C-alpha positions as CSV (number, residue, x, y, z in Angstrom):
1,X,35.5,28.2,44.7
2,X,32.6,25.9,44.8
3,X,29.2,26.4,46.3
4,X,30.0,24.5,49.4
5,X,33.2,26.3,50.0
6,X,33.5,29.3,52.2
7,X,35.0,32.6,50.9
8,X,38.1,31.8,53.0
9,X,38.7,28.7,50.9
10,X,38.6,30.5,47.6
11,X,42.0,31.0,46.1
12,X,43.0,34.6,45.8
13,X,44.3,34.2,42.3
14,X,43.1,36.1,39.4
15,X,43.2,33.1,37.0
16,X,40.5,32.7,34.4
17,X,39.7,29.3,35.9
18,X,38.7,31.0,39.1
19,X,36.4,33.4,37.3
20,X,34.1,31.0,35.5
21,X,34.4,28.6,38.4
22,X,33.3,31.3,40.8
23,X,30.5,32.4,38.5
24,X,29.3,28.9,38.1
25,X,29.4,28.2,41.8
26,X,27.2,31.2,42.4
27,X,25.1,30.7,39.3
28,X,26.3,34.1,38.2
29,X,27.9,35.1,34.9
30,X,30.9,36.7,36.6
31,X,33.7,37.8,34.3
32,X,37.0,36.1,34.4
33,X,39.7,38.1,36.1
34,X,42.6,39.4,34.0
35,X,45.6,37.1,34.0
36,X,48.6,38.5,32.1
37,X,50.3,35.1,32.1
38,X,47.4,33.5,30.3
39,X,48.0,32.6,26.6
40,X,45.5,34.6,24.6
41,X,45.5,31.8,22.0
42,X,44.4,29.2,24.6
43,X,40.7,28.2,25.1
44,X,40.7,29.8,28.6
45,X,42.4,32.9,27.1
46,X,39.7,33.2,24.5
47,X,37.1,32.7,27.2
48,X,38.7,35.5,29.3
49,X,38.9,37.8,26.2
50,X,35.2,37.2,25.4
51,X,34.1,38.9,28.6
52,X,35.3,42.3,27.3
53,X,32.7,42.0,24.6
54,X,30.0,40.4,26.7
55,X,30.1,43.1,29.4
56,X,29.4,45.8,26.8
57,X,26.0,44.2,26.2
58,X,25.4,44.1,29.9
59,X,25.9,47.8,30.0
60,X,23.5,48.3,27.0
61,X,20.9,46.1,28.6
62,X,21.1,48.0,31.9
63,X,20.7,51.4,30.4
64,X,17.9,50.3,28.1
65,X,15.8,48.8,30.9
66,X,16.4,51.8,33.2
67,X,15.5,54.2,30.4
68,X,12.3,52.3,29.7
69,X,11.3,52.3,33.3
70,X,11.8,56.1,33.5
71,X,9.7,56.6,30.4
72,X,7.0,54.4,31.8
73,X,6.9,56.5,35.0
74,X,6.9,59.7,33.0
75,X,3.9,58.6,30.9
76,X,1.9,57.1,33.9
77,X,0.6,60.5,35.1
78,X,1.6,60.0,38.7
79,X,1.8,62.9,41.2
80,X,4.8,65.2,40.7
81,X,6.3,64.5,44.1
82,X,6.1,60.8,43.7
83,X,7.5,61.1,40.1
84,X,10.4,63.2,41.4
85,X,11.3,60.6,44.0
86,X,11.0,57.7,41.6
87,X,13.2,59.5,39.0
88,X,15.6,60.5,41.7
89,X,15.9,56.8,42.7
90,X,16.6,55.9,39.0
91,X,19.2,58.7,38.8
92,X,20.9,57.3,41.8
93,X,21.0,53.8,40.2
94,X,22.4,55.2,37.0
95,X,25.2,57.1,38.9
96,X,26.0,54.1,41.1
97,X,26.3,51.8,38.1
98,X,28.4,54.2,36.1
99,X,30.9,54.8,38.8
100,X,30.7,51.5,40.8
101,X,28.8,48.7,39.0
102,X,30.7,49.0,35.7
103,X,34.0,48.9,37.4
104,X,33.0,45.9,39.6
105,X,31.8,44.1,36.4
106,X,35.2,44.4,34.8
107,X,37.6,43.9,37.7
108,X,35.5,41.7,40.0
109,X,36.1,44.0,43.0
110,X,33.6,42.6,45.5
111,X,33.7,45.6,47.8
112,X,32.5,47.9,44.9
113,X,30.0,45.3,43.9
114,X,28.5,45.0,47.4
115,X,28.2,48.8,47.8
116,X,26.6,49.1,44.4
117,X,24.1,46.3,44.9
118,X,23.0,47.6,48.3
119,X,22.4,51.0,46.6
120,X,20.5,49.3,43.8
121,X,18.2,47.4,46.2
122,X,17.4,50.5,48.3
123,X,16.8,52.7,45.2
124,X,14.6,50.1,43.6
125,X,12.4,49.8,46.6
126,X,12.1,53.6,46.8
127,X,11.0,53.7,43.2
128,X,8.5,50.8,43.8
129,X,7.0,52.7,46.8
130,X,6.2,55.6,44.5
131,X,4.6,53.5,41.8
132,X,4.2,49.9,40.9
133,X,5.9,50.6,37.5
134,X,9.1,50.8,39.5
135,X,9.1,47.0,39.5
136,X,10.6,47.2,36.0
137,X,13.8,47.8,37.8
138,X,13.7,44.2,39.2
139,X,14.8,43.0,35.8
140,X,18.0,44.9,36.4
141,X,18.3,44.3,40.1
142,X,17.9,40.5,40.1
143,X,20.2,40.1,37.1
144,X,23.0,42.2,38.4
145,X,22.9,40.6,41.9
146,X,23.8,37.3,40.2
147,X,26.2,38.9,37.8
148,X,28.3,40.8,40.3
149,X,28.4,38.6,43.3
150,X,30.9,35.8,43.4
151,X,29.3,33.9,46.2
152,X,26.1,31.9,45.7
153,X,25.1,32.5,49.3
154,X,25.6,36.2,49.0
155,X,23.5,36.2,45.8
156,X,20.7,34.3,47.6
157,X,20.8,36.7,50.5
158,X,20.7,39.8,48.4
159,X,17.9,38.4,46.1
160,X,15.9,37.5,49.2
161,X,16.5,41.0,50.6
162,X,15.4,42.6,47.3
163,X,12.3,40.4,47.2
164,X,11.3,41.1,50.8
165,X,12.0,44.9,50.4
166,X,10.0,45.0,47.2
167,X,7.1,43.2,48.8
168,X,7.1,45.7,51.7
169,X,7.3,48.5,49.2
170,X,4.3,47.3,47.3
171,X,2.4,46.8,50.5
172,X,3.4,50.3,51.8
173,X,1.9,51.9,48.7
174,X,-1.5,50.4,49.8
175,X,-1.2,51.3,53.5
176,X,0.3,48.0,54.7
177,X,-3.0,46.2,54.5
178,X,-3.2,42.4,54.8
179,X,-4.9,42.2,51.5
180,X,-2.1,44.1,49.8
181,X,0.5,41.9,51.5
182,X,-1.3,38.8,50.4
183,X,-1.4,40.0,46.9
184,X,2.2,41.1,46.7
185,X,4.0,38.3,48.5
186,X,3.1,35.4,46.1
187,X,4.1,37.6,43.1
188,X,7.5,38.4,44.6
189,X,7.9,34.7,45.7
190,X,7.5,33.7,42.1
191,X,9.9,36.4,41.0
192,X,12.5,35.3,43.6
193,X,12.2,31.6,42.7
194,X,12.6,32.4,39.0
195,X,15.6,34.6,39.7
196,X,17.3,31.9,41.8
197,X,16.7,29.1,39.3
198,X,17.7,31.2,36.3
199,X,20.9,32.4,38.1
200,X,21.9,28.9,39.1
201,X,21.2,27.6,35.6
202,X,23.2,30.3,33.9
203,X,26.0,29.8,36.3
204,X,26.2,26.0,35.7
205,X,26.2,26.7,32.0
206,X,29.2,29.0,32.5
207,X,30.9,26.4,34.7
208,X,30.6,23.8,31.9
209,X,32.0,26.3,29.4
210,X,35.0,27.0,31.6
211,X,35.6,23.3,32.3
212,X,35.4,22.6,28.5
213,X,37.9,25.3,27.9
214,X,40.2,23.9,30.5
215,X,39.8,20.4,29.1
216,X,40.7,21.7,25.6
217,X,43.8,23.4,27.0
218,X,44.8,20.3,28.9
219,X,44.3,18.2,25.8
220,X,46.4,20.6,23.6
221,X,49.1,20.6,26.3
222,X,49.0,16.8,26.5
223,X,49.2,16.5,22.7
224,X,52.2,18.9,22.6
225,X,53.9,17.0,25.4
226,X,53.3,13.7,23.6
227,X,54.6,15.2,20.4
228,X,57.8,16.2,22.2
229,X,58.1,12.8,23.8
230,X,57.5,11.0,20.5
231,X,60.0,13.2,18.8
232,X,62.6,12.6,21.5
233,X,61.9,8.8,21.3
234,X,62.2,8.9,17.5
235,X,65.5,10.8,17.7
236,X,66.9,8.3,20.3
237,X,65.7,5.3,18.2
238,X,67.3,6.8,15.1
239,X,70.5,7.4,17.0
240,X,70.6,3.8,18.2
241,X,69.8,2.5,14.6
242,X,72.6,4.6,13.2
243,X,75.0,3.4,15.9
244,X,74.2,-0.2,15.0
245,X,74.6,0.5,11.3
246,X,77.9,2.2,11.8
247,X,79.2,-0.5,14.1
248,X,78.1,-3.2,11.7
249,X,79.5,-1.6,8.6
250,X,82.0,1.3,8.9
251,X,83.6,0.3,12.1
252,X,84.2,-3.2,10.9
253,X,85.5,-2.0,7.6
254,X,87.9,0.4,9.2
255,X,89.1,-2.4,11.5
256,X,89.8,-4.5,8.4
257,X,91.7,-1.6,6.8
258,X,93.9,-1.2,10.0
259,X,94.6,-5.0,10.2
260,X,95.4,-5.2,6.4
261,X,97.6,-2.1,6.6
262,X,99.5,-3.7,9.5
263,X,99.9,-6.9,7.6
264,X,101.1,-5.0,4.5
265,X,103.8,-3.3,6.7
266,X,104.9,-6.7,8.0
267,X,105.1,-8.0,4.4
268,X,107.3,-5.0,3.4
269,X,109.5,-5.6,6.4
270,X,110.1,-9.1,5.0
271,X,110.6,-7.7,1.5
272,X,107.6,-9.6,0.3
273,X,106.4,-6.9,-2.1
274,X,103.9,-9.2,-3.9
275,X,102.1,-10.0,-0.6
276,X,102.1,-6.4,0.4
277,X,100.6,-5.4,-2.9
278,X,97.8,-7.9,-2.4
279,X,97.2,-6.5,1.1
280,X,97.0,-3.0,-0.3
281,X,94.6,-4.1,-3.0
282,X,92.4,-5.5,-0.2
283,X,92.8,-2.2,1.7
284,X,91.6,-0.2,-1.3
285,X,88.7,-2.6,-2.0
286,X,87.6,-2.4,1.7
287,X,87.9,1.4,1.8
288,X,85.8,1.6,-1.4
289,X,83.2,-0.6,0.1
290,X,83.2,1.4,3.3
291,X,82.7,4.6,1.3
292,X,79.8,3.0,-0.5
293,X,78.3,1.9,2.8
294,X,78.6,5.4,4.1
295,X,76.8,6.8,1.1
296,X,74.1,4.1,1.5
297,X,73.6,5.1,5.2
298,X,73.3,8.8,4.3
299,X,70.8,8.1,1.5
300,X,68.9,5.4,3.5
301,X,69.5,2.8,0.7
302,X,69.6,-0.9,1.4
303,X,73.0,-2.3,2.6
304,X,75.5,-2.3,-0.2
305,X,75.9,-6.1,-0.3
306,X,72.1,-6.5,-0.8
307,X,71.8,-4.0,-3.6
308,X,71.1,-6.1,-6.7
309,X,71.9,-9.4,-4.9
310,X,70.1,-12.1,-2.9
311,X,70.8,-12.7,0.8
312,X,72.7,-15.9,-0.2
313,X,74.9,-13.9,-2.6
314,X,75.5,-11.2,0.0
315,X,76.7,-13.8,2.6
316,X,78.9,-15.4,0.0
317,X,80.7,-12.2,-0.7
318,X,80.9,-11.4,3.0
319,X,82.5,-14.8,3.7
320,X,84.9,-14.4,0.9
321,X,86.0,-11.0,2.2
322,X,86.3,-12.3,5.7
323,X,88.4,-15.3,4.6
324,X,90.8,-13.0,2.6
325,X,91.2,-10.5,5.4
326,X,91.5,-12.9,8.3
327,X,92.9,-16.1,6.9
328,X,90.2,-18.1,8.7
329,X,88.7,-20.8,6.6
330,X,85.0,-20.4,6.0
331,X,82.6,-23.2,5.2
332,X,79.2,-22.1,3.8
333,X,76.0,-24.1,4.0
334,X,73.5,-21.8,2.5
335,X,70.0,-22.4,1.1
336,X,67.5,-19.8,0.0
337,X,64.4,-19.4,2.3
338,X,61.3,-18.5,0.3
339,X,59.2,-15.6,1.6
340,X,61.8,-13.5,3.2
341,X,61.4,-9.7,2.8
342,X,64.1,-7.0,2.6
343,X,63.8,-6.3,6.3
344,X,64.6,-9.9,7.2
345,X,67.5,-9.9,4.7
346,X,69.0,-6.9,6.3
347,X,68.7,-8.4,9.8
348,X,70.3,-11.7,8.8
349,X,73.1,-10.0,6.9
350,X,74.0,-7.7,9.7
351,X,73.9,-10.6,12.2
352,X,76.3,-12.5,10.0
353,X,78.6,-9.5,9.8
354,X,78.6,-9.1,13.5
355,X,79.2,-12.8,14.2
356,X,82.1,-13.0,11.8
357,X,83.6,-9.7,13.2
358,X,83.5,-11.2,16.7
359,X,85.2,-14.3,15.4
360,X,88.0,-12.2,13.9
361,X,88.5,-10.0,17.0
362,X,88.1,-12.5,19.8
363,X,87.9,-16.1,18.8
364,X,91.4,-16.9,17.5
365,X,89.7,-19.5,15.4
366,X,91.1,-21.5,12.5
367,X,87.7,-22.2,10.8
368,X,84.1,-21.1,10.9
369,X,80.9,-22.5,9.5
370,X,78.1,-20.3,8.3
371,X,74.7,-21.9,7.8
372,X,71.5,-20.4,6.5
373,X,68.2,-22.3,6.0
374,X,64.6,-22.9,7.0
375,X,63.8,-24.0,10.6
376,X,60.7,-25.4,12.2
377,X,60.8,-24.6,15.9
378,X,59.9,-21.0,16.7
379,X,61.2,-20.8,20.2
380,X,60.2,-17.5,21.7
381,X,59.4,-16.0,18.3
382,X,56.0,-14.3,18.3
383,X,53.5,-16.6,16.8
384,X,51.5,-13.9,15.2
385,X,54.6,-13.0,13.1
386,X,55.0,-16.5,11.6
387,X,53.3,-18.1,8.7
388,X,50.6,-20.7,9.5
389,X,53.1,-23.5,8.8
390,X,55.4,-22.1,11.5
391,X,58.4,-21.7,9.1
392,X,61.4,-19.8,10.4
393,X,64.7,-18.9,9.0
394,X,67.9,-19.8,10.9
395,X,71.3,-18.4,10.6
396,X,74.2,-20.2,12.4
397,X,77.7,-19.1,12.8
398,X,80.0,-21.6,14.6
399,X,83.7,-21.3,15.1
400,X,86.4,-23.5,16.6
401,X,88.1,-20.8,18.6
402,X,88.7,-20.3,22.3
403,X,85.1,-19.6,23.2
404,X,83.8,-17.2,25.7
405,X,85.5,-17.2,29.1
406,X,83.6,-16.9,32.4
407,X,82.4,-13.5,33.3
408,X,82.5,-12.2,29.8
409,X,80.1,-9.3,29.3
410,X,78.3,-8.9,26.0
411,X,79.6,-5.8,24.0
412,X,77.7,-3.3,22.0
413,X,77.8,-5.4,18.8
414,X,76.1,-8.4,20.3
415,X,73.6,-6.3,22.2
416,X,72.8,-4.4,18.9
417,X,72.3,-7.8,17.2
418,X,69.9,-8.9,19.9
419,X,67.9,-5.6,19.6
420,X,67.8,-5.8,15.8
421,X,66.6,-9.4,15.8
422,X,64.1,-8.8,18.6
423,X,62.6,-5.9,16.7
424,X,61.8,-8.3,13.9
425,X,60.3,-10.9,16.3
426,X,63.2,-13.2,16.4
427,X,65.7,-14.6,18.9
428,X,69.5,-14.8,19.3
429,X,71.2,-17.5,21.3
430,X,74.9,-17.7,22.0
431,X,76.5,-21.0,23.2
432,X,80.1,-21.2,24.0
433,X,82.5,-23.7,25.6
434,X,85.9,-22.5,26.6
435,X,88.4,-24.1,24.2
436,X,85.5,-25.5,22.2
437,X,84.4,-22.5,20.1
438,X,81.3,-20.3,20.0
439,X,78.0,-20.9,18.3
440,X,75.7,-18.0,17.5
441,X,72.2,-18.8,16.3
442,X,69.7,-16.3,14.9
443,X,66.1,-17.4,14.4
444,X,63.6,-15.2,12.6
445,X,60.0,-15.8,11.6
446,X,59.2,-15.9,7.9
447,X,56.6,-13.1,7.6
448,X,53.0,-14.2,7.3
449,X,52.4,-11.5,4.7
450,X,54.9,-13.0,2.3
451,X,53.8,-16.0,0.3
452,X,55.6,-19.2,0.9
453,X,56.2,-19.7,-2.8
454,X,57.6,-16.2,-3.4
455,X,60.1,-16.3,-6.2
456,X,63.7,-16.1,-5.0
457,X,67.1,-16.4,-6.5
458,X,68.5,-20.0,-6.4
459,X,71.2,-20.6,-3.8
460,X,74.7,-20.3,-5.0
461,X,77.2,-23.1,-4.5
462,X,79.0,-22.8,-1.1
463,X,82.4,-21.2,-1.0
464,X,83.8,-24.4,0.5
465,X,82.4,-27.8,1.5
466,X,82.9,-29.5,4.8
């Protein structure tokens, strides 16, 4: 509830946010209402819990001020009748606070609060009429009006009522003379103004405290949500990465094992035992490589072909394996590109594996040409990823197969290749003419943070020449 809102607009919840907000709107240190659903470990929960400690000091302050007022009256030497009335008024205040005010301070019951405050105002005025020392009770009265009332306008009205009643009480003690009224009215005006300003200031301070606690809780909740989102994104990204790795390694290896086993069976049907033994040897070698690749994936090592070898050597071995398994002639045109890092080597090797796997599965080709070397045009490669000289590395895989027919949709392998290359700032282009073969081109930037003259292994001789 804000200052400008009516009590009808105030939510009827017992949330802690309503407590400090209401207290700030009135300028009153009103305790937050209990909320069993509120996390005690949250900032708002700690703010709510702090009221149980603060309200004890309100009790102590109240009883100390009232006791001092009673002692002052007892030592003032006033008439017994007046003293009895003044002490009686103080007794009424003590009883009212003990049975009404303390409960209202803890459960924010406004009906109890209003009953107690009206009793407090009347009893204070009665004590002031008996002797001016009764004005000590104003310290309690003004403070508790702002503490217990949740509406700023009610606090203003009760403070004004108290100030007017006290002014009349002081004037009555002097016989309602104009001189007494002139003397008492300015004093109470100052007291009223001070009470209002102090109450509003304290309330605003409590509002800021509540808002700060709410912001802290919102920030913590946002951080927790972001942590969950980032974790989920990381899990999804890792799943996609593992899917690409498995597709590019294990799935292709098992495909080779199946094809070689089928070929060995065909050789046995023809009683060609020697050819069957050669096929089975390739099956064993491929299975061993697959096992090593699986272990590499589990332990997050570099791809098996790149362990202890250059990119050129890895592509050489890949081409040899492909030629032995598929019978497709492979021509290599490979040259080392200085400055490539391990990340670029992995992307290029996996791209070559996927391109050759597609040739074996779909192209029905007789020959394929694999080229690797530096390039100059960067195309859509991000300029900030490229060395100042604009050098890129280009991998080309071209076959003489049947090409891609109309309406062909890219499969998981090619999509994975595009994602892998794009993550490194490169591009993939696929050109195909039905009956004229398919040309896959991968272009990557040579990282700017790798020196152009970085030492590399010399390029090996190509497996075959054009």
